[in-house]
N, C-alpha and C positions, 0 to 999 in steps of 0.2 A: 624643678627650678632650684637655683643655688641656695636660696634662703628659705625654702620650705621647712616648716617646723619652728621658725623663729618668730617669737611674739614681741611686738613693739608697742609700748604705751606712749603715745605722743600727746603732750599737753601744749605744744607750740602752736602759734598762729601766724598769719600772714605768709611769708615766703621761706625764710631759711630752713626752719625745722620741717615744715611740710614738704619742702623739696627733698630734704634728706630722706624722710620716711616714704615719699613717693617712689624713689628708686628702689627702696627695699620692698615695697608692696608690689611693684612691677615685676620683681624677681622672686616672688613667692612668700614673702614674710606676711604674717597676719598683723596688720597695723590697726590698733584701736585708737581712734581719735577722740580724746576727751575734750569736750567743749563746754563753754560757760553757759549758764541758763540765759534765756532770752535770745540774743542774736547769734550765739555760737561763735565760730571763727569769723572775725570781721571780713575775711576774704569772701564769705558768702554774699557780701553786699558791695563788693568792689567791681566797678566796671559793668559792661554789658552782659546780658543773659541771652542765650539762644535756646532756652529750654527751662527746666526746673532749677538750674543753677547758673550762676555767673560763669563766664568762660574762665575767669581768674580762678575761681574755686575748683571747678572740675578739672582744670589742667594740673592742679597740685594735690588733689585729694581723691582721685578715682581709686577704686579698689580697696578703700579703707572702710572700717566700721566706725560708726559714730555713736557716742553715748554722752549725755549731758550729766555732769556732776557739779553740784554746788560745793566748792571746796571751802566755803566759809562755814559750812555746817559739819558737825561731827559725823553725821551719817554719810555725807559726801566724801569726807576724808577716809572714812572706813572702807568705802567702796573702792576708792583709789588704791589704798594699801592692798586690798584684795587682788586688784589687777596687777599691781607691781610685784606682788609675791610670786606671780606665775609668769612674769615677763623676763625676756632676755635682754631687752633694751628699753630704756626710759629716756625720753627727750623732753626737755623743758626750755622755755625761752623767757622766763621771768627775769626781772632785774635781780641782781645779787641780794640775798637776804629774804626774798619773798618765799621761796620754797621752804626755807628753814622755819619761817613763821607759820607756814601752813602744815608743817610736820612731814614734808615730803622731800627733804634735802637728801643729798647723796649718802651721807653717813647713816641716816635713819633707814633708808630703803636698802642699802647694801648690808647693813647689820642683819636685817630680816632675810635678805636674799643675796648671799655673797657672790653669786654668779651673775648678778645684774651689771650690765654696762650702762652707766648713767651719763648722759650727754647734756651739758648745759650750753646753750647758745645765747650770747648777749652782745651788746654793742662793744663793750670794753673789757669783758672778762670778769672773773670773780674777785680780782684784787686790783690795786692801783688807785691813784687819786681820782680817776674818772669812773670807777666801777659803778657807783650808784646813779650816774647821770643818764637820763633818757636820750636815745638817739635812734634815728632810722638811717637808711642807706646813704642818702645824700650828705648828711652831716658827717658820717664816717668816711666817705670818700673825700670830703673836704679836708678833714683832719689828717688823713693819710698822706696828703700831698698830691694824690692822683689828679684832683681837679685843677691843680696849678699847671698841669701838663696838657689838659684838655681845653684848648682855647678855641673860641669862636672866631669868626672873621674879623671881629673888632678887637681881638687880642685879649679879651677877658674870659674868665672861666665859663664854660658852657655846661648845662645840665646834661649828663650822659643819658643815652636812650635806654640803657640797661642798668638795673640795680646790682652792680657788680659785687658790692660788699655782701649783699644778701645771698647772691648765688654762690660766691666763693665760700661763705660760711657754711652753707648747706653742703657743698661738695667736700670741704675739709672735714666737716662733721661726719659725713658718710665715710670718708677715709679712716677717721679715727675710730668710729664704731666698728668697722670691719676689721681693723687691726686688733682691736680689743677682743672681738669675738674669736679671731684666729688664735690669739695668745691664750684665751680661756680654754681652748682645746687642750693645751699642755698643762696649764696651772690649775684649772678648775675654778678660777676666780675671775670676776669681772673687773671693771675699772671705772674711774671717774674721768670724764673728758671735759675740758674747759675750753670752749671755742669762743674767741672774741672776733667780731667782725673787723675791728681795727687791725688786729694781728694778721688776719687773712689778707687784708689789703696791703699791709706792709710786705708780706711775703710775696705778693704778686708783683711788686715793683722791681724785682731783681734785675730785669734787663734794661732798666732806665736809670739805675743808680750810679752809673760810671762817673759823671761830673761831680756828684755829691760825695761819693766815697773816695774818689781819687784826688779831687781838688777842693772839696768842701764848698761847692757852689751849687746854686740852683741851675738845672738844665735850661737852656733856651729852646723851647719846643720848635721854634722856627728853623733851628739849625741842627736838630738832633736826627738821628737815623730813622726813627719810626714815627716822628711827630711833625714832620714838615721840612726837614733839611735834606731830603733826598729826592731827586727827580723821579726815581723809580720806586718810590713808596709814597704815592701821591694820587689825588683825585683829579681827573681831567674831564671838562665838559665837552660833549660831542655836539654835532651840528643841530641835532634835534632837541637840545636842552637836557639830555640825559647825561649820565656820568659813567666813566670807566675808572676803576682803581688799578693802577700799576702796583704790584705788591711783591716784586722779586728783585733784589739788588745784586744777585750773583752775576759775575762777568758774562756768562753765556747769555743771560737775558738782555743785558745792556748791549752787547755786541749785536745780538740778533735784531733788536728793534731799531737801533740807530743805524745799523748797516742797511736794513731794508728801507729806511727812510732817507738814505743817501747822506747821512751825517755821522759817519763813523768817526770823524775828527773830534766829535764831542765826547766820545767815550772816556778819554783820560780824565776829564773833569769829574765824571761820576765815580770812576775807579779810585780817585783820591779820597773818597769818603764823604760823609755829609758835611754841609756847610754852605755859606753864602756863595762860594765859588761855583755852585751848581745852578745858579739862577739862569744863566744863558740856556742851559739844557731844559730847565723848567719852562722857560718862555717859548723855546722851540716846540716842545711837546704840546704845550697848551694850544699853540697855533695849529699844529698838525691835527690834533684831535678834533678841533672845531671844523675841520674840512670834510668830515664824514659822519654818518649817523652811528648810534650805538650799535645797531645790528651789523653795520658794515665793519666796524672796528672789532666786534666779537669774531667775525669771520676771519679778518686779517690776522688778528693776534693769535687766534687758535691755530692758524696755519703756521705761524712762526714759532710755536711752542714757547710763548712768553707767559710769565706768571702774571695773571690779571684776573679781575672779576668785574662784571657789570654790576652797577649799583641797583639792585632789585628793590621794588616796594615789597611790603610783607605779602600781599596777595600773589605777586610774582614769585616770591621766594617759596611759598608753600605750594605753588604749582610747578616748581622747577623739576625738570626731568631727573636730576641727580637725587634730590630728596625723595621723590616718589619712588625711584628705583631702589632706594635704600629702605623703603618702608617706613619712613619717618612721619608720614601722615596716615593716621588711622581714622576709620569712621565707625561710629556706633550704629545701633539698629535704626536710629532715627536719621542717620546720615550726617550727624554733626562731626566735624573734624576734631581730632585729638593729636597731640604731639607724642610720638612714640618714645620709648627709652633709647638713648644713644649707646647704652652698654649692650653689646652683642656678644653672645656666647655661641660657639659652634654646637656644643652638645646639649646645652640646657638654655635655650633662648627664653626670653621673657614671655609669659602668658598673661597679657595685660587685661585686667577687668576694667572696662571703660565706664562702669557705673559709679557715679559719685554718690555718697550717702546723704540721705535726708537727715536733718538734725535729729539726733537721738534715735535713729532708725534701729539700732542694734541693741537697745536696752534689754529686751526680752531674751535675746540670745545670750547676753553676757551676765545678766542677773535674773534671778527667779522672781524677785518682788517687783511690783509695778510702780509704786509711788516714786516720784522724783526725790532723791536725797539732796 
């Protein structure tokens, strides 16, 4: 596997850092999860359990080793330094300043181990006026401006279904870590990576900043290309109360569907771009979709080679033939489902360990002494 021989010491909790180290574990890295005494990673207690672990925890921490260290004690900190001295990657998600107070900041650890790639993930990064402020995903999405574009039916901001800031921070962190490891092959030195969730959200807004950057104004989601202003990038209800998403605005898709529905005359309105002038097309398509069931529309749209997707429930999605064919649903020895790694290599595919660690399970493997530091 690509990351065999790489040792990761991960002090992070919840989602961003564990998501980063999960992808590394799935592809061969040894990930040592350092957890706090008592409850360990709070993810162990979030949501439903279908076995010894919550689904939340096992989805993010399979294939890792767990050790409990009390970093408020000298013995616990000494054990951590011992791990960091042998590590290739160190991940932490404390608020800025906490790692330094504990004696595990990047400068200290990299002085001891110059090859170490040290990655910090926080809401706002290591500097700036908000650096010390606590925040989770929703607050960061709000500050980034993304929520101002995600409006519900009443026109007010809606809570997104996915913790996008968390996920992006994990993925950007993974990208940074892998870049640093690659560069280390030439220089022999690691690096310090500073990942801010807010930065990651700002970077993800590139495709919707046209009105703001070009004209200095807030986009109007109802009129923009991907947030409601296009008839061919929109949700439509079917006769059975389900929904279809049209999701392709290229001319070939527009002509194909409107031509098949006998309203080729409406195509010029869509081809002019997003905006209120597309309302007649939206109204026509809304009425058309209500005339048949979701299954009937799936068959018709598939035959037309139109860009669309039926709105699946989560049970439907994880039973979908495409996801199953791609091997994205794995099952452990007890039959519990797991989400596979989406990173696929031809020559060295992931060899995923589906077992999630019990709290402090690997203490004896990692340390010779038994008492908890």
